[in-house]
PDB file of N, H, CA, C and O in Angstrom:
ATOM      1  N   MET A   1     -43.068  33.224  59.031  1.00  0.00           N
ATOM      2  CA  MET A   1     -41.930  33.632  58.046  1.00  0.00           C
ATOM      3  C   MET A   1     -42.094  33.298  56.821  1.00  0.00           C
ATOM      4  O   MET A   1     -41.835  34.109  55.932  1.00  0.00           O
ATOM      5  N   THR A   2     -42.520  32.136  56.562  1.00  0.00           N
ATOM      6  H   THR A   2     -42.730  31.477  57.284  1.00  0.00           H
ATOM      7  CA  THR A   2     -42.544  31.776  54.943  1.00  0.00           C
ATOM      8  C   THR A   2     -43.738  32.595  54.453  1.00  0.00           C
ATOM      9  O   THR A   2     -43.749  32.889  53.258  1.00  0.00           O
ATOM     10  N   ARG A   3     -44.684  32.975  55.185  1.00  0.00           N
ATOM     11  H   ARG A   3     -44.675  32.737  56.156  1.00  0.00           H
ATOM     12  CA  ARG A   3     -45.934  33.693  54.460  1.00  0.00           C
ATOM     13  C   ARG A   3     -45.543  35.134  54.121  1.00  0.00           C
ATOM     14  O   ARG A   3     -46.067  35.770  53.206  1.00  0.00           O
ATOM     15  N   ARG A   4     -44.549  35.617  54.954  1.00  0.00           N
ATOM     16  H   ARG A   4     -44.123  35.101  55.697  1.00  0.00           H
ATOM     17  CA  ARG A   4     -43.927  36.892  54.458  1.00  0.00           C
ATOM     18  C   ARG A   4     -42.859  37.028  53.648  1.00  0.00           C
ATOM     19  O   ARG A   4     -42.326  38.111  53.408  1.00  0.00           O
ATOM     20  N   GLY A   5     -42.425  35.700  53.094  1.00  0.00           N
ATOM     21  H   GLY A   5     -42.858  34.820  53.289  1.00  0.00           H
ATOM     22  CA  GLY A   5     -41.468  35.672  52.182  1.00  0.00           C
ATOM     23  C   GLY A   5     -39.981  35.904  52.695  1.00  0.00           C
ATOM     24  O   GLY A   5     -39.152  36.339  51.896  1.00  0.00           O
ATOM     25  N   TRP A   6     -39.644  35.642  53.937  1.00  0.00           N
ATOM     26  H   TRP A   6     -40.318  35.289  54.586  1.00  0.00           H
ATOM     27  CA  TRP A   6     -38.538  35.742  54.611  1.00  0.00           C
ATOM     28  C   TRP A   6     -38.223  34.783  55.498  1.00  0.00           C
ATOM     29  O   TRP A   6     -39.129  34.482  56.276  1.00  0.00           O
ATOM     30  N   VAL A   7     -37.067  34.144  55.619  1.00  0.00           N
ATOM     31  H   VAL A   7     -36.331  34.388  54.987  1.00  0.00           H
ATOM     32  CA  VAL A   7     -36.704  33.016  56.576  1.00  0.00           C
ATOM     33  C   VAL A   7     -35.602  33.433  57.259  1.00  0.00           C
ATOM     34  O   VAL A   7     -34.696  33.984  56.633  1.00  0.00           O
ATOM     35  N   ALA A   8     -35.504  33.226  58.707  1.00  0.00           N
ATOM     36  H   ALA A   8     -36.240  32.779  59.215  1.00  0.00           H
ATOM     37  CA  ALA A   8     -34.616  33.618  59.695  1.00  0.00           C
ATOM     38  C   ALA A   8     -33.326  32.736  59.438  1.00  0.00           C
ATOM     39  O   ALA A   8     -33.487  31.722  58.759  1.00  0.00           O
ATOM     40  N   PRO A   9     -32.075  33.024  59.912  1.00  0.00           N
ATOM     41  CA  PRO A   9     -30.975  32.279  59.814  1.00  0.00           C
ATOM     42  C   PRO A   9     -30.804  31.152  61.019  1.00  0.00           C
ATOM     43  O   PRO A   9     -31.457  31.223  62.060  1.00  0.00           O
ATOM     44  N   THR A  10     -30.069  30.350  60.810  1.00  0.00           N
ATOM     45  H   THR A  10     -29.538  30.292  59.965  1.00  0.00           H
ATOM     46  CA  THR A  10     -29.928  29.440  62.074  1.00  0.00           C
ATOM     47  C   THR A  10     -28.805  29.927  62.973  1.00  0.00           C
ATOM     48  O   THR A  10     -27.633  30.124  62.650  1.00  0.00           O
ATOM     49  N   ILE A  11     -29.447  30.103  64.309  1.00  0.00           N
ATOM     50  H   ILE A  11     -30.399  29.943  64.572  1.00  0.00           H
ATOM     51  CA  ILE A  11     -28.704  30.558  65.268  1.00  0.00           C
ATOM     52  C   ILE A  11     -27.599  29.768  65.538  1.00  0.00           C
ATOM     53  O   ILE A  11     -27.666  28.542  65.458  1.00  0.00           O
ATOM     54  N   ASN A  12     -26.362  30.491  65.922  1.00  0.00           N
ATOM     55  H   ASN A  12     -26.309  31.488  65.987  1.00  0.00           H
ATOM     56  CA  ASN A  12     -25.122  29.932  66.242  1.00  0.00           C
ATOM     57  C   ASN A  12     -24.466  29.037  65.397  1.00  0.00           C
ATOM     58  O   ASN A  12     -23.581  28.270  65.776  1.00  0.00           O
ATOM     59  N   LEU A  13     -24.918  29.131  64.177  1.00  0.00           N
ATOM     60  H   LEU A  13     -25.637  29.755  63.870  1.00  0.00           H
ATOM     61  CA  LEU A  13     -24.076  28.327  63.134  1.00  0.00           C
ATOM     62  C   LEU A  13     -23.159  29.196  62.393  1.00  0.00           C
ATOM     63  O   LEU A  13     -23.484  30.157  61.695  1.00  0.00           O
ATOM     64  N   VAL A  14     -22.105  28.803  62.594  1.00  0.00           N
ATOM     65  H   VAL A  14     -21.841  28.022  63.161  1.00  0.00           H
ATOM     66  CA  VAL A  14     -20.683  29.644  61.882  1.00  0.00           C
ATOM     67  C   VAL A  14     -20.019  28.964  60.861  1.00  0.00           C
ATOM     68  O   VAL A  14     -19.849  29.361  59.709  1.00  0.00           O
ATOM     69  N   ASN A  15     -19.681  27.991  61.323  1.00  0.00           N
ATOM     70  H   ASN A  15     -19.819  27.668  62.259  1.00  0.00           H
ATOM     71  CA  ASN A  15     -18.828  26.813  60.255  1.00  0.00           C
ATOM     72  C   ASN A  15     -19.690  25.570  60.124  1.00  0.00           C
ATOM     73  O   ASN A  15     -20.165  24.965  61.085  1.00  0.00           O
ATOM     74  N   VAL A  16     -19.841  25.261  58.914  1.00  0.00           N
ATOM     75  H   VAL A  16     -19.455  25.752  58.133  1.00  0.00           H
ATOM     76  CA  VAL A  16     -20.506  24.110  58.528  1.00  0.00           C
ATOM     77  C   VAL A  16     -19.435  22.872  58.483  1.00  0.00           C
ATOM     78  O   VAL A  16     -18.426  23.059  57.803  1.00  0.00           O
ATOM     79  N   ASP A  17     -19.575  21.696  59.119  1.00  0.00           N
ATOM     80  H   ASP A  17     -20.395  21.544  59.672  1.00  0.00           H
ATOM     81  CA  ASP A  17     -18.524  20.732  58.818  1.00  0.00           C
ATOM     82  C   ASP A  17     -18.470  20.192  57.332  1.00  0.00           C
ATOM     83  O   ASP A  17     -19.458  19.781  56.723  1.00  0.00           O
ATOM     84  N   PRO A  18     -17.104  20.252  56.801  1.00  0.00           N
ATOM     85  CA  PRO A  18     -17.159  19.701  55.385  1.00  0.00           C
ATOM     86  C   PRO A  18     -17.773  18.359  55.111  1.00  0.00           C
ATOM     87  O   PRO A  18     -18.087  18.114  53.946  1.00  0.00           O
ATOM     88  N   LEU A  19     -17.984  17.446  56.061  1.00  0.00           N
ATOM     89  H   LEU A  19     -17.729  17.645  57.007  1.00  0.00           H
ATOM     90  CA  LEU A  19     -18.427  16.252  56.016  1.00  0.00           C
ATOM     91  C   LEU A  19     -20.098  16.349  55.918  1.00  0.00           C
ATOM     92  O   LEU A  19     -20.748  15.336  55.662  1.00  0.00           O
ATOM     93  N   CYS A  20     -20.636  17.432  56.106  1.00  0.00           N
ATOM     94  H   CYS A  20     -20.108  18.255  56.314  1.00  0.00           H
ATOM     95  CA  CYS A  20     -22.154  17.428  56.205  1.00  0.00           C
ATOM     96  C   CYS A  20     -22.380  17.614  54.671  1.00  0.00           C
ATOM     97  O   CYS A  20     -21.551  17.918  53.814  1.00  0.00           O
ATOM     98  N   ALA A  21     -23.770  17.342  54.539  1.00  0.00           N
ATOM     99  H   ALA A  21     -24.444  17.095  55.235  1.00  0.00           H
ATOM    100  CA  ALA A  21     -24.240  17.565  53.139  1.00  0.00           C
ATOM    101  C   ALA A  21     -24.441  18.595  52.500  1.00  0.00           C
ATOM    102  O   ALA A  21     -24.888  19.466  53.246  1.00  0.00           O
ATOM    103  N   ASP A  22     -24.304  18.993  51.257  1.00  0.00           N
ATOM    104  H   ASP A  22     -23.941  18.285  50.651  1.00  0.00           H
ATOM    105  CA  ASP A  22     -24.134  20.115  50.693  1.00  0.00           C
ATOM    106  C   ASP A  22     -25.571  20.964  50.610  1.00  0.00           C
ATOM    107  O   ASP A  22     -26.137  21.142  49.531  1.00  0.00           O
ATOM    108  N   LEU A  23     -26.010  21.386  51.675  1.00  0.00           N
ATOM    109  H   LEU A  23     -25.550  21.242  52.551  1.00  0.00           H
ATOM    110  CA  LEU A  23     -27.496  21.995  51.864  1.00  0.00           C
ATOM    111  C   LEU A  23     -27.284  23.506  51.810  1.00  0.00           C
ATOM    112  O   LEU A  23     -26.237  24.143  51.928  1.00  0.00           O
ATOM    113  N   ASP A  24     -28.667  23.968  51.578  1.00  0.00           N
ATOM    114  H   ASP A  24     -29.517  23.451  51.482  1.00  0.00           H
ATOM    115  CA  ASP A  24     -28.746  25.510  51.733  1.00  0.00           C
ATOM    116  C   ASP A  24     -28.770  26.014  53.010  1.00  0.00           C
ATOM    117  O   ASP A  24     -29.841  26.414  53.467  1.00  0.00           O
ATOM    118  N   TYR A  25     -27.448  26.072  53.861  1.00  0.00           N
ATOM    119  H   TYR A  25     -26.578  25.748  53.489  1.00  0.00           H
ATOM    120  CA  TYR A  25     -27.562  26.629  55.318  1.00  0.00           C
ATOM    121  C   TYR A  25     -27.854  27.939  55.260  1.00  0.00           C
ATOM    122  O   TYR A  25     -27.334  28.544  54.323  1.00  0.00           O
ATOM    123  N   LEU A  26     -28.597  28.603  56.057  1.00  0.00           N
ATOM    124  H   LEU A  26     -29.020  28.111  56.818  1.00  0.00           H
ATOM    125  CA  LEU A  26     -28.695  29.995  56.440  1.00  0.00           C
ATOM    126  C   LEU A  26     -27.851  30.531  57.598  1.00  0.00           C
ATOM    127  O   LEU A  26     -28.145  30.525  58.794  1.00  0.00           O
ATOM    128  N   ILE A  27     -26.722  31.007  56.997  1.00  0.00           N
ATOM    129  H   ILE A  27     -26.483  31.013  56.026  1.00  0.00           H
ATOM    130  CA  ILE A  27     -25.884  31.608  57.883  1.00  0.00           C
ATOM    131  C   ILE A  27     -25.756  33.194  57.988  1.00  0.00           C
ATOM    132  O   ILE A  27     -25.663  33.893  56.979  1.00  0.00           O
ATOM    133  N   GLY A  28     -25.757  33.691  59.232  1.00  0.00           N
ATOM    134  H   GLY A  28     -25.832  33.124  60.051  1.00  0.00           H
ATOM    135  CA  GLY A  28     -25.403  35.076  59.318  1.00  0.00           C
ATOM    136  C   GLY A  28     -26.621  35.742  59.256  1.00  0.00           C
ATOM    137  O   GLY A  28     -27.071  36.009  60.370  1.00  0.00           O
ATOM    138  N   ALA A  29     -27.407  36.153  58.161  1.00  0.00           N
ATOM    139  H   ALA A  29     -27.041  35.937  57.256  1.00  0.00           H
ATOM    140  CA  ALA A  29     -28.360  36.912  58.134  1.00  0.00           C
ATOM    141  C   ALA A  29     -29.744  36.078  57.184  1.00  0.00           C
ATOM    142  O   ALA A  29     -29.565  35.299  56.247  1.00  0.00           O
ATOM    143  N   GLY A  30     -30.860  36.437  57.651  1.00  0.00           N
ATOM    144  H   GLY A  30     -31.005  37.070  58.412  1.00  0.00           H
ATOM    145  CA  GLY A  30     -32.135  35.930  57.049  1.00  0.00           C
ATOM    146  C   GLY A  30     -32.206  36.424  55.556  1.00  0.00           C
ATOM    147  O   GLY A  30     -31.549  37.379  55.141  1.00  0.00           O
ATOM    148  N   ARG A  31     -33.066  35.682  54.795  1.00  0.00           N
ATOM    149  H   ARG A  31     -33.600  34.906  55.132  1.00  0.00           H
ATOM    150  CA  ARG A  31     -33.217  36.317  53.385  1.00  0.00           C
ATOM    151  C   ARG A  31     -34.527  35.545  52.829  1.00  0.00           C
ATOM    152  O   ARG A  31     -35.166  34.714  53.474  1.00  0.00           O
ATOM    153  N   THR A  32     -34.809  35.981  51.491  1.00  0.00           N
ATOM    154  H   THR A  32     -34.289  36.656  50.967  1.00  0.00           H
ATOM    155  CA  THR A  32     -35.907  35.446  50.842  1.00  0.00           C
ATOM    156  C   THR A  32     -35.690  33.888  50.521  1.00  0.00           C
ATOM    157  O   THR A  32     -34.624  33.592  49.980  1.00  0.00           O
ATOM    158  N   PRO A  33     -36.493  32.992  50.772  1.00  0.00           N
ATOM    159  CA  PRO A  33     -36.304  31.582  50.408  1.00  0.00           C
ATOM    160  C   PRO A  33     -36.108  31.519  48.909  1.00  0.00           C
ATOM    161  O   PRO A  33     -36.450  32.442  48.169  1.00  0.00           O
ATOM    162  N   ALA A  34     -35.567  30.443  48.502  1.00  0.00           N
ATOM    163  H   ALA A  34     -35.290  29.694  49.102  1.00  0.00           H
ATOM    164  CA  ALA A  34     -35.088  29.987  47.205  1.00  0.00           C
ATOM    165  C   ALA A  34     -36.231  28.955  46.762  1.00  0.00           C
ATOM    166  O   ALA A  34     -36.468  28.932  45.554  1.00  0.00           O
ATOM    167  N   GLY A  35     -36.952  28.115  47.573  1.00  0.00           N
ATOM    168  H   GLY A  35     -36.759  28.134  48.554  1.00  0.00           H
ATOM    169  CA  GLY A  35     -37.985  27.322  47.202  1.00  0.00           C
ATOM    170  C   GLY A  35     -39.335  27.538  48.002  1.00  0.00           C
ATOM    171  O   GLY A  35     -39.582  28.595  48.583  1.00  0.00           O
ATOM    172  N   SER A  36     -40.013  26.672  47.988  1.00  0.00           N
ATOM    173  H   SER A  36     -39.813  25.813  47.517  1.00  0.00           H
ATOM    174  CA  SER A  36     -41.425  26.677  48.477  1.00  0.00           C
ATOM    175  C   SER A  36     -41.571  25.364  49.497  1.00  0.00           C
ATOM    176  O   SER A  36     -42.602  25.272  50.163  1.00  0.00           O
ATOM    177  N   ILE A  37     -40.884  24.694  49.574  1.00  0.00           N
ATOM    178  H   ILE A  37     -40.046  24.768  49.033  1.00  0.00           H
ATOM    179  CA  ILE A  37     -40.791  23.447  50.639  1.00  0.00           C
ATOM    180  C   ILE A  37     -39.758  23.427  51.761  1.00  0.00           C
ATOM    181  O   ILE A  37     -38.540  23.428  51.584  1.00  0.00           O
ATOM    182  N   PHE A  38     -40.363  23.411  52.894  1.00  0.00           N
ATOM    183  H   PHE A  38     -41.353  23.411  53.038  1.00  0.00           H
ATOM    184  CA  PHE A  38     -39.497  23.739  54.168  1.00  0.00           C
ATOM    185  C   PHE A  38     -39.504  22.503  55.069  1.00  0.00           C
ATOM    186  O   PHE A  38     -40.481  21.757  54.998  1.00  0.00           O
ATOM    187  N   MET A  39     -38.451  22.204  55.954  1.00  0.00           N
ATOM    188  H   MET A  39     -37.658  22.810  56.012  1.00  0.00           H
ATOM    189  CA  MET A  39     -38.549  21.216  56.910  1.00  0.00           C
ATOM    190  C   MET A  39     -38.179  21.553  58.265  1.00  0.00           C
ATOM    191  O   MET A  39     -37.119  22.120  58.531  1.00  0.00           O
ATOM    192  N   ASN A  40     -39.058  21.205  59.144  1.00  0.00           N
ATOM    193  H   ASN A  40     -39.920  20.745  58.928  1.00  0.00           H
ATOM    194  CA  ASN A  40     -38.889  21.568  60.549  1.00  0.00           C
ATOM    195  C   ASN A  40     -38.516  20.288  61.430  1.00  0.00           C
ATOM    196  O   ASN A  40     -39.392  19.455  61.662  1.00  0.00           O
ATOM    197  N   ASN A  41     -37.185  20.125  61.933  1.00  0.00           N
ATOM    198  H   ASN A  41     -36.473  20.802  61.745  1.00  0.00           H
ATOM    199  CA  ASN A  41     -36.929  18.881  62.809  1.00  0.00           C
ATOM    200  C   ASN A  41     -37.293  19.261  64.283  1.00  0.00           C
ATOM    201  O   ASN A  41     -37.003  20.356  64.766  1.00  0.00           O
ATOM    202  N   ASN A  42     -37.893  18.358  64.900  1.00  0.00           N
ATOM    203  H   ASN A  42     -38.128  17.469  64.508  1.00  0.00           H
ATOM    204  CA  ASN A  42     -38.002  18.412  66.463  1.00  0.00           C
ATOM    205  C   ASN A  42     -37.486  17.136  67.251  1.00  0.00           C
ATOM    206  O   ASN A  42     -37.773  15.992  66.898  1.00  0.00           O
ATOM    207  N   PHE A  43     -36.884  17.365  68.089  1.00  0.00           N
ATOM    208  H   PHE A  43     -36.651  18.295  68.376  1.00  0.00           H
ATOM    209  CA  PHE A  43     -36.114  16.493  68.894  1.00  0.00           C
ATOM    210  C   PHE A  43     -36.536  16.619  70.249  1.00  0.00           C
ATOM    211  O   PHE A  43     -36.406  17.738  70.746  1.00  0.00           O
ATOM    212  N   ALA A  44     -37.131  15.488  71.122  1.00  0.00           N
ATOM    213  H   ALA A  44     -37.237  14.579  70.719  1.00  0.00           H
ATOM    214  CA  ALA A  44     -37.650  15.731  72.431  1.00  0.00           C
ATOM    215  C   ALA A  44     -36.967  14.594  73.193  1.00  0.00           C
ATOM    216  O   ALA A  44     -36.224  13.805  72.609  1.00  0.00           O
ATOM    217  N   PHE A  45     -37.242  14.512  74.595  1.00  0.00           N
ATOM    218  H   PHE A  45     -37.846  15.152  75.070  1.00  0.00           H
ATOM    219  CA  PHE A  45     -36.708  13.796  75.637  1.00  0.00           C
ATOM    220  C   PHE A  45     -37.302  12.340  75.398  1.00  0.00           C
ATOM    221  O   PHE A  45     -38.500  12.267  75.123  1.00  0.00           O
ATOM    222  N   GLY A  46     -36.582  11.232  75.481  1.00  0.00           N
ATOM    223  H   GLY A  46     -35.609  11.292  75.704  1.00  0.00           H
ATOM    224  CA  GLY A  46     -37.151   9.973  75.469  1.00  0.00           C
ATOM    225  C   GLY A  46     -37.108   9.349  73.965  1.00  0.00           C
ATOM    226  O   GLY A  46     -37.607   8.278  73.620  1.00  0.00           O
ATOM    227  N   GLY A  47     -36.393  10.275  73.152  1.00  0.00           N
ATOM    228  H   GLY A  47     -35.987  11.145  73.433  1.00  0.00           H
ATOM    229  CA  GLY A  47     -36.249   9.634  71.751  1.00  0.00           C
ATOM    230  C   GLY A  47     -37.346   9.997  70.837  1.00  0.00           C
ATOM    231  O   GLY A  47     -37.359   9.444  69.737  1.00  0.00           O
ATOM    232  N   ILE A  48     -38.321  10.895  71.149  1.00  0.00           N
ATOM    233  H   ILE A  48     -38.311  11.344  72.043  1.00  0.00           H
ATOM    234  CA  ILE A  48     -39.525  11.147  70.232  1.00  0.00           C
ATOM    235  C   ILE A  48     -39.149  12.129  69.299  1.00  0.00           C
ATOM    236  O   ILE A  48     -39.213  13.273  69.749  1.00  0.00           O
ATOM    237  N   ASN A  49     -38.782  12.024  68.156  1.00  0.00           N
ATOM    238  H   ASN A  49     -38.730  11.094  67.791  1.00  0.00           H
ATOM    239  CA  ASN A  49     -38.159  12.963  66.994  1.00  0.00           C
ATOM    240  C   ASN A  49     -39.355  12.844  65.949  1.00  0.00           C
ATOM    241  O   ASN A  49     -39.995  11.828  65.679  1.00  0.00           O
ATOM    242  N   THR A  50     -39.531  14.367  65.327  1.00  0.00           N
ATOM    243  H   THR A  50     -39.011  15.192  65.546  1.00  0.00           H
ATOM    244  CA  THR A  50     -40.472  14.436  64.291  1.00  0.00           C
ATOM    245  C   THR A  50     -39.951  15.182  63.277  1.00  0.00           C
ATOM    246  O   THR A  50     -39.154  16.027  63.683  1.00  0.00           O
ATOM    247  N   SER A  51     -40.138  15.163  62.001  1.00  0.00           N
ATOM    248  H   SER A  51     -40.786  14.476  61.671  1.00  0.00           H
ATOM    249  CA  SER A  51     -39.831  15.873  60.975  1.00  0.00           C
ATOM    250  C   SER A  51     -41.107  16.300  60.251  1.00  0.00           C
ATOM    251  O   SER A  51     -41.947  15.517  59.806  1.00  0.00           O
ATOM    252  N   LEU A  52     -41.162  17.834  60.176  1.00  0.00           N
ATOM    253  H   LEU A  52     -40.480  18.469  60.537  1.00  0.00           H
ATOM    254  CA  LEU A  52     -42.517  18.160  59.267  1.00  0.00           C
ATOM    255  C   LEU A  52     -42.056  18.899  58.203  1.00  0.00           C
ATOM    256  O   LEU A  52     -41.172  19.754  58.276  1.00  0.00           O
ATOM    257  N   LEU A  53     -42.759  18.513  57.040  1.00  0.00           N
ATOM    258  H   LEU A  53     -43.476  17.819  56.980  1.00  0.00           H
ATOM    259  CA  LEU A  53     -42.438  19.235  55.728  1.00  0.00           C
ATOM    260  C   LEU A  53     -43.797  20.187  55.440  1.00  0.00           C
ATOM    261  O   LEU A  53     -44.964  19.810  55.541  1.00  0.00           O
ATOM    262  N   PHE A  54     -43.390  21.338  55.108  1.00  0.00           N
ATOM    263  H   PHE A  54     -42.442  21.645  55.026  1.00  0.00           H
ATOM    264  CA  PHE A  54     -44.380  22.389  54.798  1.00  0.00           C
ATOM    265  C   PHE A  54     -44.131  22.902  53.409  1.00  0.00           C
ATOM    266  O   PHE A  54     -43.006  23.169  52.986  1.00  0.00           O
ATOM    267  N   GLU A  55     -45.297  23.031  52.689  1.00  0.00           N
ATOM    268  H   GLU A  55     -46.211  22.815  53.033  1.00  0.00           H
ATOM    269  CA  GLU A  55     -45.176  23.774  51.304  1.00  0.00           C
ATOM    270  C   GLU A  55     -45.973  25.109  51.739  1.00  0.00           C
ATOM    271  O   GLU A  55     -46.958  25.164  52.475  1.00  0.00           O
ATOM    272  N   CYS A  56     -45.370  26.056  51.167  1.00  0.00           N
ATOM    273  H   CYS A  56     -44.569  26.011  50.570  1.00  0.00           H
ATOM    274  CA  CYS A  56     -45.791  27.366  51.373  1.00  0.00           C
ATOM    275  C   CYS A  56     -46.108  27.853  49.905  1.00  0.00           C
ATOM    276  O   CYS A  56     -45.270  27.664  49.024  1.00  0.00           O
ATOM    277  N   GLN A  57     -47.288  28.467  49.636  1.00  0.00           N
ATOM    278  H   GLN A  57     -47.970  28.621  50.352  1.00  0.00           H
ATOM    279  CA  GLN A  57     -47.680  29.074  48.464  1.00  0.00           C
ATOM    280  C   GLN A  57     -47.535  30.671  48.524  1.00  0.00           C
ATOM    281  O   GLN A  57     -47.813  31.200  49.600  1.00  0.00           O
ATOM    282  N   PRO A  58     -47.161  31.405  47.560  1.00  0.00           N
ATOM    283  CA  PRO A  58     -46.856  32.737  47.745  1.00  0.00           C
ATOM    284  C   PRO A  58     -48.274  33.285  47.693  1.00  0.00           C
ATOM    285  O   PRO A  58     -49.171  32.716  47.071  1.00  0.00           O
ATOM    286  N   GLN A  59     -48.437  34.408  48.371  1.00  0.00           N
ATOM    287  H   GLN A  59     -47.708  34.870  48.877  1.00  0.00           H
ATOM    288  CA  GLN A  59     -49.688  35.128  48.684  1.00  0.00           C
ATOM    289  C   GLN A  59     -49.666  36.477  47.744  1.00  0.00           C
ATOM    290  O   GLN A  59     -50.598  37.280  47.794  1.00  0.00           O
TER     291      GLN A  59
END
């Protein structure tokens, strides 16, 4: 998605809790990203958690 210059929204995210951080949540429809660095969180069984940061250069 980031290579094509479009990012999909978060599925099933309708209302963000007001106590959550003020982040750029993608709600409803996808759009062109505002930045070039993206984070992907992965949560697995047994407490194995990983966060990956990607920097995408425009083509």
